[in-house]
N, C-alpha and C positions, 0 to 999 in steps of 0.2 A: 616294582611293588611299593618300594620305599617312597619313591616319587609321587605315585598315585595317592598314597596315604597322607603325605604332607601338602599335596596340592588341595585335597579335600579339607585337611586341617587349616590351611591358610585361608580358603574360602569361607570356612566356618568363623575363623576368627575375625576376618575382615568385615563381614556382614554388618555387626553392629555399627562399626565406623562408618560404613557408607550410609546407613539408616540416619544416624546422628548428624552427620554433615548435610544430608538433604534437609532434614528436619530444621536444623539450625539456620540454614540459608533461607528456607521457606518462612520461618519465624521472623527473620530480619527483614524481609520483604513486607510483612504484614505490619511491622511496628513502625510508629511514626518517628523514627530517628532521622538525622541529617543523612544525606548521601554520603558525605565523607565518613561519618561514623560507621555507616553501613558498609563501605568498602573496607574500611580498616579492620572492623569486625569479621568480615568475610575472609579477608586475608589471614587473620589471627586464627580462625576456625580451620581454614585450609592448612595453615603452618602446623597446628596442632596434631590434626590428623594425618598429615604427611610423616610427622615425628613418631606418631604411634604405628603407622603403616611401616615406616623404616624399621623401628624396633622390632615389630612382629615378624617382617620378612627377614630381618637379619637373623633374629633367633631361630626362625623355622630354617632358614638356609643353613645356619650351624648345624641344626639337629639332623637335616638331610646327610650333610656332609659327615658328621660323626656316625650316624647310623650305617652309611654306605661303607665307611671305612672300618666300622665294627663289623659289618656283615662280611666283608672281605677277608679280615684278619682273624676273626673269632668264629662268627656263626657258621661260615663255610666249614672250618675244620670240625667243629661239634657236630654238625649234621653228618658229614661223612663218617665219623667215628660211631655215632649213633646207629647209622644204617648198617655199618659193617658188623656191629657187635649184636644187632637184632637177630633173634628174639632174646637171647641170653646176655643181658647186660644190666647193669645197674649204674647208669652214667648220669653223674651231676658235674658239670664243668664248673669252672672257677666262678663264672657269673650267670650260670643257669640256675633258675628257679624251680622249674619244673619242666616235664617232658610228658606229652600225651601222644599215644599212637592209636590210630583208628583203622579199622579194615575197610574194605571197599563199600560196605554198607554204612560206614560211620558210626560202627559201634566200637566202643573202647577195647583195646587189645592191651595196651600198657599205660599206666599200671592197670591191674584187673578191677581195682575198686574205683576207678576214675569215674566221677560224676559230672566231669566237664564236657561240653560239646565241642565238636571241632570248629575252630574259628579262622575263617579266612576272610570274613566281612570287614570292610574298611571301617564302618562305623563302630563295630565292636572294637577293633583294634585301637582306634582313636580314644574311645571311652577308657580302655585300659591303660593307655598312655596318660590320659589326663587325670583320672581318678586315682589309679593305683600305681602310676609310675612305672608300668611294666610295659615292655615290647614284646608282642606275640609274633613270632617267625612261622609261617605256614609253607608247608611244601608237601610234595608226594612223592612216593618212590616205589620200586618194584623190589619184591624179594621172593625166590622161590615161586615165580610166576604168578605172583599175587601183587594186588596193588594196596598200598597202605598210604594213609595221610598222617603227617607229622606236625604237631604244635610244639614249639620250643620257646619258653617264656624266660625272659632276661629282666633283670632288675636295671632300669634305665634312669634311676634317681639322680646319679652324678651328672649324666649328660643333660637332663632337663634342667638341674641346678645351674650348671654353666650356661646353658641358653638363656635362662632367666636373668643371670647376671649380665650378659651382654645385652639383653634388652633393656635393663635398667640403666646401664651405662650410656646408651644411645638416647633413652629419654632424659637422663640428666644433662648430657651434652645440648639436647635440644633446647632445654630449659635455660641453660646459660645463652644459647643463641637467641632465645627470645627475647632477652634484654636488649640485645642489638636490633632485633627485628622490629620490635613494637614502635620505637621512635622514627625509624626510617619509614615504616608503612603509614604511620600517622602523618609524617610530614608529606609523604608522597600522595597520600589521599586528597589532603587539602590543597596541595598544589595542583593537582587534577581537577578539582571542584573550583579552583580560582576563577577560570575563565568564564564557567557558568554562572558564579555569582555576579561577574561583570555584565554578562549578557542580561541577567535578571534585573539588574539596577538599570541599564539602559532602557530595557523594554518598559519599564515603569514610567519612563519619562515620555514615552511616545504618546502624543496626542493629535488632534485635528490641526493644531496650530503648528506643530513641528513633526509632521508627518515624513519629512525628508530624513529623519534620524536613522542612522544604520549601525549595525554591530561592526566593531573594530575585530577583523579577522587577524590581525597581528599578534603573535604569540600562541595562537591556538594551532593544533595539529590534528591532522587524521580526521575522525569523525566529528569533533567539535568544529573543526574549520569547515567541513561540509555542512554542518548543521547551520553555522553562521552564514555561510554563503546562500544556502536555501532559505534561510530567513529574510536576509536582504533582497533576495530576487522575490520573495513573496511581497515584501513591503513595496518593492517597485512596482509589482502589478497593483496592489492596493492604491498606491499613490496615483498611479496612471488612471484607474478607475475612478478614483475620488475626484481627480482634476476633469476627467470627462463628465463625471456627473455633475460637478460644479458649472462647467460650461453648458451643458445640457439645461440645467435649471436656469442658467442665466439667458440663454437663447430663448427658452421657453417663455420666460417673464417677459423679455423684449417682444416676442411674437404676440403675446397678450396685451402688452401695454398699448400697442398701436390701435387696435379696435376698441379697447376701452377708453382711449383718449377721444377716438372719433365719437363714439357714442355719447361721452360726456359733454363734447362740444356741441353735438346736435341737440342734446337735452337742454343745454344752457340757452341755445339759439331759439329752442321751442318756447322755454320759460319767458323769455324777453318779448319775441315777435310773434311766435308761431300760433299763439292763441287766436289772433286775429288775422293772420296772413295765410291764407289757403295755400299758396305756392311753396312757402316756407315750410308748412305743416307736411305736405306731401313729400318735399325733398328730404326732409329730416327723418320721416316714417320709413321711406326707402333706404335711406342711408343705415339707419339704425337696424333695420331688418337684414340688409347685407352683411353688415358687421357681426350681427348675431349670428348668422349662418356661418360666416367665417370662423368665429370663434367656436361655434359648436363643432364644425370640421375639425379644427386644430385640436380640440379637447378629446374627440373621439379618437384621433391618430394617437395622441399621447397615451390615452388609456390603453390602446392596442398595444403600444411598445412596452408600457409598464407591466401588462399582462404577460407578454412575452419574457421580460427579464425575471419575472416571478415564477415562470414555467407554469402558469396557470391558463396559458391560451389553449383552448380546445378546438381542434380540428373535427368536423363531422366527416370522416371518410366514407366512400362508397365506390364502387366500380362503375365507370361509365365511359363512353365514346368522347374522345377529347373534341370530336367534330361538333358535338352538341353545343359546348360553350364557345367554340370558334366561329360558328355560324351565328350565334346569338350577337356576339361582339361585332361581327361584320355587320349585321342589320342595323345594330344600335349606333354604330360608329357613322354609318352612311346617314343615318337620320338626323344626328346633332351636327355633323361637319359637311357643309357643302361648298367650303372654300378651299379645300386642299385635293390634289389628285390622290384618290385612295385606290390601293391595289391589294386584293386579298387572293393568296394562293396556297391552298392546302393539299400538298401533294399525297401525303399519307394520312391514314387515320389510325388510331391505336386506342386500346383499353388502358385506362389509368386508374390507380387507387389513390383518391384524393378527396379533398374538401372542394366540392364544385364552386362554391361561392368565393372562397379564399383564392383558387387558382384563377377564377375570372376577375377578381380584384387586382391580381398582381399584373395579368395582362392588360388590364384596363389603364393601370397606372403608367405603364410603359407608352401605350397608345395616346393618352392624355398628355403625356411629356412630349411626345412627337409632334402633336398638334399644337402645343403651346410653344415650341421653340422652332416651328417651320414656317417660313414666310408663306403667304397664301398662294403664290406661284410655284411652290414646291410640291413634292410628292411624298406619300407616306405608303410604304408597303409591308403588309404583314403576311408572313409565310409559315407553313407548319409542315414538317416532315420528321422521319425516323433517321436518326443517325447513331450508330453504335447501340448502345444500351438506353438511350434516351429519346424522348419525343422533344424535338426543338421547335420553339415558338419564337421566330425572329422578327423584330420590329425595327425596319430601317426608315430614315428620314433624310432629307435634304436640308436640314435645319441649320441653325448657327454653329453647332459642334460644340465639343468640350476640349479646353486646353489640357495639355498633357499633365500639367501639375495638379489638376483637379480630379483626374481620372480615379486616382486612388482614394479620394476623399467623397465621391459623390453619393456613396452608401451610408455615409456617417449621419448621424441624426442632425436635423436642422442645418445642416450644411448647404449652401447655395453657391455655385460659381458665379464670377462676376457677371457673367453675361446674363445670369437670371435673376439679377438683384432689381431689376426696374419694377416699378409699381404696376405696369402694364402686363407684365408676364406674371407676377405674383407668386403664390405659393409659400409653403412653409418650409420645405426642405425634408419632409418627412416620407414622401412618396416612395422614394427608391429604397429607404430604410425598411419601410413596412413589405414592400416587394421581396426584398431579401430575405426577411423573415419568414414570409410564407413559403418561399422556394426551398429555404434550407429546411423548413418543418416539414417538407415532403421529400427530404433527401435528395433534393436536386442542386443544380448550378445555376448561377446567373452571370453572365458575361456582358462585357461592353467593349466597343471599339469606336473610336471618334476622331475626326479631324476638323479643325477649326475651319468654318467657312463652307465646309462641304457635307457635313451632316454626321449622324451618329448610328450606331447598330447595337441594339440590345437583344440579347439571345436568354431565353428561359429554357432550362434543359431539366425535364421531369422523366424519371424512370417509368416505362410502361410495363405492361402485363403481356407477357408472349402467350398467344393463343394458338 
């Protein structure tokens, strides 16, 4: 009974401390103080609350101990004597303030003029303890085959006063400890924030011109070390992307410089001699037209890649039979290329959900490359079949092949292997990049196998719809 009472009393007393702690921490988060100050203030508040909790729990523990001891040594004896002498008694013990006895219907029996109600409610007992410094002991007993209820009230002022003294001593001791605690916490807080300040100063110096600057992870520990490593890894990716972008811009500028130079040369030639020379005029117009188409093709490819980078590339997807575009490609290829041995073999058909024009564009890129890099006496084979969860379109040729060192780079933008750099072959090195973007945009895969002097094998793998 005593433990239940004081457990409820402890929860009641600690509730405001919990609320104050939550409120102060929330307030510190909202106010614009330095992190070091907030850490120190938070520790200070926690220390204060801990001291208060220790003071309260110590005093409540003392109360529990003293009341249990009092119950064992005094209350039990008083209750036994009261029960034995009932109903003919007039018992007031050394520390007993009052005795109330009630029958089974909780009507007053002793004293007869008793106006109090039987009290066994914990809240009522706690109120009496706090406001009147009285402890009410409640129990029931049987006498002459009848059940009675007993309230014995004791003066608890001396015990409560001693508990208050203990609580005060704990808080005074905590106040002295605070003089040592404050400078230690303040120093620790600023030491913890030191590496963050260094990180801030270093990150302020990072610009395009020194993008290779990294945070020093020496002296940092745990989460700060992990944060520094994560930041450095992020900067590695940014630097790599920036260099790739610079290289891309440089290569694109180089690709545009050539046709512009050619056009400028023919314009100058027209200006000097072409006005009166029909042959020069026709040659210049043809050259300018070809270079303009070349530039237009390059710009369209660059815009396609730019839209992909900005995630603004839109695919108009629909359900269709893959054979529909494969048959179109076969017919078109045979019309434009009569110098190679062309073989088309589509073993399976399947429904796919894709952008028909984009898929056709990707397959067309592989076939155009095969035509471009395969000698006239070689052959090109295009096949289609189902393999596992994908419909595979394979383009094989007996062309010049790709060196092993170039295989990992052929899908990079504006990258061209040494074998493909001749003017006769041409190209900008963007076709395979675009094909890869299209295939990945359809959740597919693109693979390549190649041997120098023997040919290459490209495979587009697109997920198909089971019917």
